[in-house]
N, CA, C and O atoms as CSV, one atom per row, in Angstrom:
chain,resi,resn,atom,element,x,y,z
A,1,MET,N,N,0.855,-1.225,0.072
A,1,MET,CA,C,0.120,-0.079,0.085
A,1,MET,C,C,0.858,1.339,0.009
A,1,MET,O,O,1.791,1.557,0.782
A,2,GLU,N,N,0.490,2.211,-0.828
A,2,GLU,CA,C,1.288,3.438,-0.904
A,2,GLU,C,C,1.002,4.406,0.235
A,2,GLU,O,O,-0.107,4.504,0.758
A,3,ASP,N,N,2.038,5.093,0.575
A,3,ASP,CA,C,1.888,5.910,1.636
A,3,ASP,C,C,0.726,6.861,1.819
A,3,ASP,O,O,0.282,7.079,2.946
A,4,ASN,N,N,0.258,7.393,0.809
A,4,ASN,CA,C,-0.706,8.184,0.925
A,4,ASN,C,C,-2.073,7.438,1.177
A,4,ASN,O,O,-2.989,7.969,1.805
A,5,ARG,N,N,-2.147,6.150,0.637
A,5,ARG,CA,C,-3.226,5.357,0.934
A,5,ARG,C,C,-3.250,4.807,2.479
A,5,ARG,O,O,-4.315,4.542,3.036
A,6,ILE,N,N,-2.188,4.685,3.012
A,6,ILE,CA,C,-1.923,4.263,4.487
A,6,ILE,C,C,-2.461,5.417,5.260
A,6,ILE,O,O,-3.151,5.099,6.229
A,7,TRP,N,N,-2.294,6.676,5.042
A,7,TRP,CA,C,-2.630,7.700,5.661
A,7,TRP,C,C,-4.240,7.967,5.821
A,7,TRP,O,O,-4.867,8.262,6.838
A,8,ALA,N,N,-4.689,7.772,4.517
A,8,ALA,CA,C,-6.226,7.839,4.263
A,8,ALA,C,C,-6.767,6.774,5.067
A,8,ALA,O,O,-7.707,7.034,5.817
A,9,PHE,N,N,-6.277,5.558,5.005
A,9,PHE,CA,C,-6.935,4.526,5.740
A,9,PHE,C,C,-6.882,4.639,7.130
A,9,PHE,O,O,-7.805,4.195,7.812
A,10,GLU,N,N,-5.743,5.276,7.715
A,10,GLU,CA,C,-5.722,5.532,9.232
A,10,GLU,C,C,-6.458,6.750,9.609
A,10,GLU,O,O,-6.879,6.867,10.760
A,11,GLU,N,N,-6.681,7.840,8.554
A,11,GLU,CA,C,-7.605,8.756,8.895
A,11,GLU,C,C,-9.014,8.436,8.990
A,11,GLU,O,O,-9.765,9.101,9.705
A,12,SER,N,N,-9.454,7.333,8.222
A,12,SER,CA,C,-10.679,6.878,8.191
A,12,SER,C,C,-11.128,6.062,9.363
A,12,SER,O,O,-12.335,5.934,9.568
A,13,LEU,N,N,-10.226,5.490,10.162
A,13,LEU,CA,C,-10.288,4.856,11.430
A,13,LEU,C,C,-10.795,5.913,12.553
A,13,LEU,O,O,-11.678,5.676,13.378
A,14,TRP,N,N,-10.127,7.028,12.437
A,14,TRP,CA,C,-10.466,8.165,13.358
A,14,TRP,C,C,-11.907,8.659,13.038
A,14,TRP,O,O,-12.659,8.871,13.990
A,15,THR,N,N,-12.293,8.834,11.915
A,15,THR,CA,C,-13.368,9.787,11.425
A,15,THR,C,C,-14.630,8.802,11.052
A,15,THR,O,O,-15.799,9.157,11.198
A,16,GLY,N,N,-14.249,7.566,10.572
A,16,GLY,CA,C,-15.361,6.894,10.068
A,16,GLY,C,C,-16.363,6.419,11.134
A,16,GLY,O,O,-16.060,6.541,12.321
A,17,ASP,N,N,-17.473,5.916,10.791
A,17,ASP,CA,C,-18.619,5.340,11.655
A,17,ASP,C,C,-18.087,3.954,12.119
A,17,ASP,O,O,-17.105,3.366,11.666
A,18,ALA,N,N,-18.909,3.552,13.091
A,18,ALA,CA,C,-18.597,2.093,13.704
A,18,ALA,C,C,-18.794,1.053,12.822
A,18,ALA,O,O,-18.092,0.067,13.045
A,19,SER,N,N,-19.635,0.980,11.778
A,19,SER,CA,C,-19.334,-0.032,10.820
A,19,SER,C,C,-18.214,-0.078,9.907
A,19,SER,O,O,-17.698,-1.108,9.473
A,20,HIS,N,N,-17.903,1.015,9.667
A,20,HIS,CA,C,-16.418,1.213,8.759
A,20,HIS,C,C,-15.490,0.839,9.791
A,20,HIS,O,O,-14.755,-0.067,9.399
A,21,TYR,N,N,-15.265,1.199,10.936
A,21,TYR,CA,C,-14.323,0.702,11.834
A,21,TYR,C,C,-14.467,-0.858,12.074
A,21,TYR,O,O,-13.458,-1.561,12.124
A,22,ARG,N,N,-15.437,-1.262,12.186
A,22,ARG,CA,C,-15.567,-2.876,12.527
A,22,ARG,C,C,-15.032,-3.343,11.083
A,22,ARG,O,O,-14.255,-4.296,11.142
A,23,GLU,N,N,-15.284,-2.886,9.907
A,23,GLU,CA,C,-14.658,-3.539,8.807
A,23,GLU,C,C,-13.390,-3.654,8.464
A,23,GLU,O,O,-13.011,-4.508,7.662
A,24,LEU,N,N,-12.385,-2.567,9.196
A,24,LEU,CA,C,-11.148,-2.427,9.114
A,24,LEU,C,C,-10.384,-3.157,10.097
A,24,LEU,O,O,-9.238,-3.540,9.863
A,25,VAL,N,N,-11.055,-3.389,11.330
A,25,VAL,CA,C,-10.266,-3.911,12.501
A,25,VAL,C,C,-10.200,-5.431,12.460
A,25,VAL,O,O,-11.276,-6.024,12.543
A,26,ASP,N,N,-9.198,-6.066,12.355
A,26,ASP,CA,C,-9.026,-7.557,12.393
A,26,ASP,C,C,-9.675,-8.068,13.664
A,26,ASP,O,O,-9.730,-7.337,14.653
A,27,ASP,N,N,-10.202,-9.385,13.674
A,27,ASP,CA,C,-10.733,-10.049,14.767
A,27,ASP,C,C,-9.762,-10.358,15.894
A,27,ASP,O,O,-10.130,-10.468,17.063
A,28,GLU,N,N,-8.444,-10.499,15.470
A,28,GLU,CA,C,-7.180,-10.837,16.350
A,28,GLU,C,C,-6.600,-9.412,16.942
A,28,GLU,O,O,-5.650,-9.478,17.722
A,29,CYS,N,N,-7.081,-8.278,16.633
A,29,CYS,CA,C,-6.601,-7.165,16.947
A,29,CYS,C,C,-6.352,-6.969,18.261
A,29,CYS,O,O,-7.061,-7.601,19.044
A,30,VAL,N,N,-5.374,-6.122,18.776
A,30,VAL,CA,C,-5.148,-5.792,20.189
A,30,VAL,C,C,-4.880,-4.388,20.187
A,30,VAL,O,O,-4.059,-3.969,19.371
A,31,MET,N,N,-5.565,-3.421,21.144
A,31,MET,CA,C,-5.198,-2.020,21.307
A,31,MET,C,C,-4.949,-1.745,22.687
A,31,MET,O,O,-5.442,-2.404,23.602
A,32,VAL,N,N,-4.198,-0.792,22.829
A,32,VAL,CA,C,-3.999,-0.098,24.058
A,32,VAL,C,C,-4.271,1.324,24.114
A,32,VAL,O,O,-3.617,2.146,23.473
A,33,LEU,N,N,-5.085,1.567,24.759
A,33,LEU,CA,C,-5.707,2.934,24.863
A,33,LEU,C,C,-5.614,3.707,26.158
A,33,LEU,O,O,-5.481,3.044,27.186
A,34,PRO,N,N,-5.670,5.093,26.245
A,34,PRO,CA,C,-5.251,5.735,27.665
A,34,PRO,C,C,-6.684,5.858,28.499
A,34,PRO,O,O,-6.872,6.824,29.239
A,35,GLU,N,N,-7.540,4.963,28.356
A,35,GLU,CA,C,-8.796,4.915,29.236
A,35,GLU,C,C,-8.981,3.544,29.491
A,35,GLU,O,O,-8.598,2.722,28.659
A,36,GLN,N,N,-9.544,3.181,30.584
A,36,GLN,CA,C,-9.934,1.851,31.237
A,36,GLN,C,C,-10.791,1.176,30.181
A,36,GLN,O,O,-11.692,1.837,29.665
A,37,PRO,N,N,-10.604,0.006,29.842
A,37,PRO,CA,C,-9.643,-0.925,30.504
A,37,PRO,C,C,-8.049,-1.022,30.149
A,37,PRO,O,O,-7.176,-1.779,30.574
A,38,PHE,N,N,-8.022,-0.009,29.249
A,38,PHE,CA,C,-6.515,0.223,28.815
A,38,PHE,C,C,-6.241,-0.848,27.719
A,38,PHE,O,O,-5.983,-0.419,26.595
A,39,VAL,N,N,-6.263,-1.922,27.878
A,39,VAL,CA,C,-5.834,-3.197,27.017
A,39,VAL,C,C,-7.051,-3.746,26.353
A,39,VAL,O,O,-7.851,-4.362,27.058
A,40,LEU,N,N,-7.279,-3.598,25.115
A,40,LEU,CA,C,-8.619,-4.081,24.595
A,40,LEU,C,C,-8.460,-5.006,23.532
A,40,LEU,O,O,-7.508,-4.948,22.754
A,41,SER,N,N,-9.426,-5.922,23.468
A,41,SER,CA,C,-9.441,-6.996,22.333
A,41,SER,C,C,-10.200,-6.296,21.022
A,41,SER,O,O,-10.848,-5.262,21.184
A,42,ALA,N,N,-10.098,-6.829,19.912
A,42,ALA,CA,C,-10.827,-6.118,18.977
A,42,ALA,C,C,-12.275,-5.957,19.262
A,42,ALA,O,O,-12.699,-4.827,19.021
A,43,SER,N,N,-13.164,-6.844,19.734
A,43,SER,CA,C,-14.348,-6.694,20.106
A,43,SER,C,C,-14.789,-5.689,21.118
A,43,SER,O,O,-15.933,-5.235,21.158
A,44,GLN,N,N,-13.775,-5.348,21.975
A,44,GLN,CA,C,-14.024,-4.393,22.849
A,44,GLN,C,C,-13.744,-3.029,22.430
A,44,GLN,O,O,-14.319,-2.065,22.937
A,45,ALA,N,N,-12.813,-2.927,21.452
A,45,ALA,CA,C,-12.574,-1.639,20.715
A,45,ALA,C,C,-13.626,-1.323,19.958
A,45,ALA,O,O,-14.077,-0.178,19.933
A,46,ILE,N,N,-14.137,-2.340,19.241
A,46,ILE,CA,C,-15.272,-1.797,18.229
A,46,ILE,C,C,-16.451,-1.556,19.307
A,46,ILE,O,O,-17.011,-0.491,19.047
A,47,GLU,N,N,-16.852,-2.017,20.115
A,47,GLU,CA,C,-17.913,-1.785,21.139
A,47,GLU,C,C,-17.586,-0.260,21.513
A,47,GLU,O,O,-18.460,0.571,21.270
A,48,ALA,N,N,-16.554,0.095,22.007
A,48,ALA,CA,C,-16.139,1.504,22.469
A,48,ALA,C,C,-16.353,2.440,21.413
A,48,ALA,O,O,-16.984,3.475,21.627
A,49,VAL,N,N,-15.882,2.164,20.289
A,49,VAL,CA,C,-16.003,2.966,19.157
A,49,VAL,C,C,-17.717,3.261,18.850
A,49,VAL,O,O,-18.144,4.389,18.603
A,50,ALA,N,N,-18.364,2.345,18.901
A,50,ALA,CA,C,-19.845,2.297,18.625
A,50,ALA,C,C,-20.469,3.293,19.639
A,50,ALA,O,O,-21.424,4.000,19.316
A,51,ASP,N,N,-19.951,3.327,20.775
A,51,ASP,CA,C,-20.578,4.093,22.041
A,51,ASP,C,C,-19.898,5.289,22.291
A,51,ASP,O,O,-20.230,5.881,23.318
A,52,THR,N,N,-18.688,5.971,21.327
A,52,THR,CA,C,-18.262,7.107,21.385
A,52,THR,C,C,-18.432,7.925,20.139
A,52,THR,O,O,-18.245,7.410,19.036
A,53,PRO,N,N,-18.799,9.243,20.283
A,53,PRO,CA,C,-18.890,10.136,19.115
A,53,PRO,C,C,-17.563,10.170,18.357
A,53,PRO,O,O,-16.530,10.317,19.011
A,54,ARG,N,N,-17.514,10.052,17.085
A,54,ARG,CA,C,-16.436,9.913,16.122
A,54,ARG,C,C,-15.800,11.317,16.030
A,54,ARG,O,O,-16.496,12.322,16.168
A,55,TRP,N,N,-14.555,11.374,15.809
A,55,TRP,CA,C,-13.911,12.578,15.624
A,55,TRP,C,C,-14.129,13.126,14.340
A,55,TRP,O,O,-14.030,12.402,13.349
A,56,SER,N,N,-14.432,14.401,14.242
A,56,SER,CA,C,-14.738,15.098,12.914
A,56,SER,C,C,-13.494,15.614,12.103
A,56,SER,O,O,-13.572,15.926,10.915
A,57,LYS,N,N,-12.281,15.682,12.884
A,57,LYS,CA,C,-11.017,16.104,11.975
A,57,LYS,C,C,-10.003,15.395,12.788
A,57,LYS,O,O,-10.156,15.197,13.993
A,58,VAL,N,N,-8.922,15.000,12.086
A,58,VAL,CA,C,-7.795,14.577,12.551
A,58,VAL,C,C,-6.538,14.806,11.663
A,58,VAL,O,O,-6.488,14.452,10.485
A,59,THR,N,N,-5.560,15.409,12.307
A,59,THR,CA,C,-4.150,15.680,11.548
A,59,THR,C,C,-3.249,14.811,12.072
A,59,THR,O,O,-3.356,14.413,13.232
A,60,PHE,N,N,-2.182,14.399,11.186
A,60,PHE,CA,C,-1.049,13.802,11.473
A,60,PHE,C,C,0.280,14.508,11.292
A,60,PHE,O,O,0.602,15.191,10.320
A,61,SER,N,N,0.937,14.270,12.265
A,61,SER,CA,C,2.447,14.765,12.091
A,61,SER,C,C,3.407,13.671,12.651
A,61,SER,O,O,3.059,12.676,13.287
A,62,GLU,N,N,4.903,14.091,12.244
A,62,GLU,CA,C,5.730,13.052,13.000
A,62,GLU,C,C,5.639,11.723,12.437
A,62,GLU,O,O,5.971,10.758,13.125
A,63,GLN,N,N,5.122,11.543,10.968
A,63,GLN,CA,C,4.656,10.355,10.714
A,63,GLN,C,C,5.785,9.500,10.092
A,63,GLN,O,O,6.671,10.025,9.417
A,64,GLN,N,N,5.732,8.110,10.344
A,64,GLN,CA,C,6.755,7.320,9.835
A,64,GLN,C,C,6.041,5.979,9.375
A,64,GLN,O,O,5.045,5.518,9.933
A,65,VAL,N,N,6.630,5.464,8.377
A,65,VAL,CA,C,6.007,4.088,7.901
A,65,VAL,C,C,7.185,3.127,7.807
A,65,VAL,O,O,8.294,3.430,7.365
A,66,MET,N,N,6.804,1.880,8.293
A,66,MET,CA,C,7.800,0.819,8.230
A,66,MET,C,C,7.141,-0.487,7.626
A,66,MET,O,O,6.066,-0.916,8.046
A,67,ARG,N,N,7.817,-1.050,6.674
A,67,ARG,CA,C,7.535,-2.379,6.097
A,67,ARG,C,C,8.388,-3.417,6.379
A,67,ARG,O,O,9.373,-3.626,5.671
A,68,PRO,N,N,8.064,-4.226,7.529
A,68,PRO,CA,C,9.275,-5.065,7.967
A,68,PRO,C,C,9.062,-6.390,7.266
A,68,PRO,O,O,9.907,-7.282,7.347
A,69,GLN,N,N,7.991,-6.520,6.609
A,69,GLN,CA,C,7.978,-7.765,5.506
A,69,GLN,C,C,6.825,-7.532,4.712
A,69,GLN,O,O,5.947,-6.741,5.055
A,70,GLU,N,N,6.791,-8.335,3.440
A,70,GLU,CA,C,5.646,-8.233,2.623
A,70,GLU,C,C,4.339,-8.457,3.387
A,70,GLU,O,O,4.249,-9.503,4.030
A,71,GLY,N,N,3.297,-7.577,3.390
A,71,GLY,CA,C,2.017,-7.815,3.670
A,71,GLY,C,C,1.942,-7.257,5.129
A,71,GLY,O,O,0.903,-7.430,5.767
A,72,LEU,N,N,2.786,-6.730,5.569
A,72,LEU,CA,C,2.793,-6.096,7.203
A,72,LEU,C,C,3.239,-4.602,6.977
A,72,LEU,O,O,4.248,-4.358,6.315
A,73,ILE,N,N,2.515,-3.665,7.504
A,73,ILE,CA,C,2.950,-2.341,7.537
A,73,ILE,C,C,2.622,-1.902,9.079
A,73,ILE,O,O,1.683,-2.302,9.768
A,74,THR,N,N,3.728,-0.899,9.463
A,74,THR,CA,C,3.595,-0.580,10.862
A,74,THR,C,C,3.825,0.979,10.647
A,74,THR,O,O,4.714,1.431,9.926
A,75,ILE,N,N,2.894,1.760,11.378
A,75,ILE,CA,C,3.013,3.299,11.308
A,75,ILE,C,C,3.231,4.010,12.626
A,75,ILE,O,O,2.839,3.437,13.642
A,76,ALA,N,N,3.762,5.092,12.715
A,76,ALA,CA,C,3.921,5.817,13.914
A,76,ALA,C,C,3.570,7.085,13.653
A,76,ALA,O,O,3.696,7.363,12.461
A,77,TYR,N,N,3.136,8.040,14.398
A,77,TYR,CA,C,2.616,9.304,14.211
A,77,TYR,C,C,2.122,10.079,15.557
A,77,TYR,O,O,1.904,9.519,16.632
A,78,LYS,N,N,1.983,11.502,15.290
A,78,LYS,CA,C,1.383,12.293,16.357
A,78,LYS,C,C,-0.011,12.483,15.747
A,78,LYS,O,O,-0.137,12.778,14.559
A,79,ALA,N,N,-1.130,12.302,16.626
A,79,ALA,CA,C,-2.543,12.605,16.004
A,79,ALA,C,C,-3.119,13.891,16.890
A,79,ALA,O,O,-2.873,14.007,18.091
A,80,GLU,N,N,-3.841,14.745,16.208
A,80,GLU,CA,C,-4.311,15.808,16.868
A,80,GLU,C,C,-5.841,15.592,16.216
A,80,GLU,O,O,-6.062,15.602,15.005
A,81,ALA,N,N,-6.769,15.412,17.169
A,81,ALA,CA,C,-8.120,15.233,16.793
A,81,ALA,C,C,-9.033,16.135,17.411
A,81,ALA,O,O,-8.840,16.492,18.573
A,82,THR,N,N,-10.126,16.589,16.669
A,82,THR,CA,C,-11.192,17.365,17.154
A,82,THR,C,C,-12.622,16.953,16.883
A,82,THR,O,O,-12.909,16.331,15.860
A,83,ARG,N,N,-13.439,17.261,17.705
A,83,ARG,CA,C,-14.907,16.917,17.448
A,83,ARG,C,C,-15.629,18.014,18.195
A,83,ARG,O,O,-15.116,18.749,19.039
A,84,GLU,N,N,-16.867,18.033,17.785
A,84,GLU,CA,C,-17.851,19.202,18.273
A,84,GLU,C,C,-18.127,18.818,19.787
A,84,GLU,O,O,-18.421,17.691,20.185
A,85,GLY,N,N,-17.973,20.005,20.588
A,85,GLY,CA,C,-18.387,19.785,22.012
A,85,GLY,C,C,-17.169,19.155,22.716
A,85,GLY,O,O,-17.402,18.816,23.876
A,86,ALA,N,N,-16.100,18.958,22.332
A,86,ALA,CA,C,-14.965,18.209,23.122
A,86,ALA,C,C,-13.859,19.214,22.785
A,86,ALA,O,O,-13.749,19.886,21.760
A,87,THR,N,N,-12.974,19.173,23.980
A,87,THR,CA,C,-11.537,19.695,23.618
A,87,THR,C,C,-10.799,18.683,22.796
A,87,THR,O,O,-11.116,17.517,22.560
A,88,GLY,N,N,-9.661,19.423,22.375
A,88,GLY,CA,C,-8.861,18.464,21.280
A,88,GLY,C,C,-8.269,17.423,21.942
A,88,GLY,O,O,-8.265,17.392,23.173
A,89,TYR,N,N,-7.777,16.585,21.287
A,89,TYR,CA,C,-7.256,15.209,21.823
A,89,TYR,C,C,-5.921,15.200,21.002
A,89,TYR,O,O,-5.879,15.492,19.807
A,90,VAL,N,N,-4.754,14.810,21.808
A,90,VAL,CA,C,-3.356,14.779,21.209
A,90,VAL,C,C,-2.762,13.331,21.807
A,90,VAL,O,O,-2.803,12.967,22.983
A,91,ALA,N,N,-2.218,12.633,20.703
A,91,ALA,CA,C,-1.861,11.399,21.201
A,91,ALA,C,C,-0.645,10.982,20.172
A,91,ALA,O,O,-0.622,11.325,18.990
A,92,TYR,N,N,0.285,10.245,20.770
A,92,TYR,CA,C,1.431,9.590,20.026
A,92,TYR,C,C,0.945,7.978,19.686
A,92,TYR,O,O,0.629,7.225,20.607
A,93,CYS,N,N,0.929,7.610,18.471
A,93,CYS,CA,C,0.118,6.301,18.069
A,93,CYS,C,C,0.980,5.629,17.379
A,93,CYS,O,O,1.975,6.158,16.884
A,94,THR,N,N,0.701,4.408,17.270
A,94,THR,CA,C,1.096,3.197,16.482
A,94,THR,C,C,-0.025,2.434,15.954
A,94,THR,O,O,-1.037,2.278,16.637
A,95,THR,N,N,0.099,1.902,14.669
A,95,THR,CA,C,-0.820,1.085,14.131
A,95,THR,C,C,-0.093,-0.017,13.259
A,95,THR,O,O,0.798,0.354,12.495
A,96,THR,N,N,-0.415,-1.290,13.333
A,96,THR,CA,C,0.096,-2.316,12.530
A,96,THR,C,C,-0.899,-2.786,11.749
A,96,THR,O,O,-1.919,-3.089,12.368
A,97,MET,N,N,-0.917,-2.955,10.476
A,97,MET,CA,C,-1.700,-3.410,9.596
A,97,MET,C,C,-1.178,-4.520,8.608
A,97,MET,O,O,-0.145,-4.389,7.951
A,98,ARG,N,N,-2.112,-5.782,8.563
A,98,ARG,CA,C,-1.774,-6.899,7.713
A,98,ARG,C,C,-2.644,-7.018,6.426
A,98,ARG,O,O,-3.856,-6.806,6.380
A,99,ARG,N,N,-1.883,-7.371,5.438
A,99,ARG,CA,C,-2.675,-7.707,4.102
A,99,ARG,C,C,-3.460,-8.997,4.085
A,99,ARG,O,O,-2.869,-10.046,4.342
A,100,LEU,N,N,-4.650,-8.995,3.823
A,100,LEU,CA,C,-5.281,-10.258,3.768
A,100,LEU,C,C,-5.317,-10.873,2.373
A,100,LEU,O,O,-5.144,-12.078,2.187
A,101,GLU,N,N,-5.557,-9.958,1.365
A,101,GLU,CA,C,-5.380,-10.267,0.040
A,101,GLU,C,C,-5.236,-8.999,-0.732
A,101,GLU,O,O,-5.320,-7.955,-0.084
A,102,HIS,N,N,-5.006,-8.919,-2.180
A,102,HIS,CA,C,-4.805,-7.795,-2.719
A,102,HIS,C,C,-5.817,-6.492,-2.455
A,102,HIS,O,O,-7.027,-6.469,-2.680
A,103,ASP,N,N,-5.177,-5.653,-2.036
A,103,ASP,CA,C,-6.018,-4.394,-1.612
A,103,ASP,C,C,-6.963,-4.443,-0.354
A,103,ASP,O,O,-7.866,-3.623,-0.188
A,104,VAL,N,N,-6.692,-5.434,0.491
A,104,VAL,CA,C,-7.612,-5.624,1.640
A,104,VAL,C,C,-6.589,-5.782,2.646
A,104,VAL,O,O,-5.712,-6.643,2.578
A,105,TRP,N,N,-6.731,-4.806,3.731
A,105,TRP,CA,C,-5.830,-4.599,4.656
A,105,TRP,C,C,-6.762,-4.586,6.033
A,105,TRP,O,O,-7.913,-4.156,5.951
A,106,ARG,N,N,-6.265,-5.042,7.230
A,106,ARG,CA,C,-6.914,-4.920,8.420
A,106,ARG,C,C,-5.963,-4.442,9.615
A,106,ARG,O,O,-4.760,-4.673,9.491
A,107,VAL,N,N,-6.348,-3.895,10.577
A,107,VAL,CA,C,-5.535,-3.411,11.649
A,107,VAL,C,C,-5.451,-4.592,12.621
A,107,VAL,O,O,-6.466,-5.205,12.953
A,108,VAL,N,N,-4.219,-4.906,13.076
A,108,VAL,CA,C,-4.005,-5.953,13.992
A,108,VAL,C,C,-3.450,-5.416,15.368
A,108,VAL,O,O,-3.498,-6.107,16.386
A,109,GLN,N,N,-2.958,-4.230,15.341
A,109,GLN,CA,C,-2.452,-3.599,16.578
A,109,GLN,C,C,-2.556,-2.050,16.315
A,109,GLN,O,O,-2.298,-1.467,15.263
A,110,HIS,N,N,-3.002,-1.502,17.535
A,110,HIS,CA,C,-3.064,-0.005,17.547
A,110,HIS,C,C,-2.822,0.474,19.117
A,110,HIS,O,O,-3.232,-0.220,20.048
A,111,GLN,N,N,-2.177,1.619,19.308
A,111,GLN,CA,C,-2.008,2.282,20.535
A,111,GLN,C,C,-1.891,3.623,20.535
A,111,GLN,O,O,-1.327,4.185,19.596
A,112,GLN,N,N,-2.425,4.339,21.623
A,112,GLN,CA,C,-2.336,5.860,21.724
A,112,GLN,C,C,-1.722,6.085,23.125
A,112,GLN,O,O,-2.038,5.481,24.150
A,113,THR,N,N,-0.846,7.002,23.004
A,113,THR,CA,C,-0.111,7.516,24.386
A,113,THR,C,C,-0.164,8.867,24.326
A,113,THR,O,O,0.612,9.374,23.516
A,114,PRO,N,N,-0.994,9.742,25.077
A,114,PRO,CA,C,-0.974,11.124,25.207
A,114,PRO,C,C,0.368,11.417,25.590
A,114,PRO,O,O,1.119,10.628,26.165
A,115,PRO,N,N,0.701,12.868,25.165
A,115,PRO,CA,C,1.872,13.319,25.529
A,115,PRO,C,C,2.204,13.207,26.951
A,115,PRO,O,O,1.374,13.661,27.738
A,116,LEU,N,N,3.394,12.622,27.468
A,116,LEU,CA,C,3.539,12.581,28.958
A,116,LEU,C,C,4.252,14.005,29.397
A,116,LEU,O,O,4.973,14.694,28.676
A,117,ALA,N,N,3.914,14.240,30.598
A,117,ALA,CA,C,4.474,15.367,31.199
A,117,ALA,C,C,5.777,14.997,31.657
A,117,ALA,O,O,5.947,13.978,32.327
A,118,VAL,N,N,6.808,15.851,31.299
A,118,VAL,CA,C,7.984,15.875,31.758
A,118,VAL,C,C,8.444,16.876,32.706
A,118,VAL,O,O,8.503,18.079,32.450
A,119,GLY,N,N,8.815,16.259,33.973
A,119,GLY,CA,C,9.135,17.330,35.178
A,119,GLY,C,C,10.195,17.636,35.227
A,119,GLY,O,O,10.995,16.781,34.846
A,120,GLY,N,N,10.648,18.703,35.608
A,120,GLY,CA,C,12.168,19.243,35.733
A,120,GLY,C,C,12.159,19.536,37.232
A,120,GLY,O,O,11.170,19.809,37.911
A,121,ALA,N,N,13.504,19.429,37.655
A,121,ALA,CA,C,13.848,19.690,39.082
A,121,ALA,C,C,14.498,20.932,39.373
A,121,ALA,O,O,14.809,21.209,40.532
């Protein structure tokens, strides 16, 4: 998958509806999110998305794409997301996708880490 398609795919996971999300998340996916229960299975993540308003806009920076082997892509980036009635959300993220067949990709791993406060002495 070309880089521009990777980022469009990832953006759709942030802004798409629950049925779109369900279609793109593999049954064997694992996620780590900064809200309880923190570690989620695919079904738990899909249920959480169904119960949460979707982001209306997301922008990515600090983007990296790695292709460790054929049919496997891992990306890392900083996400800044907004939606009506909510304060902005910022997180550093990774997503791993695997190819099932030509042009059919599924998310098998995703994590989000909000910026950590670095204290000084």
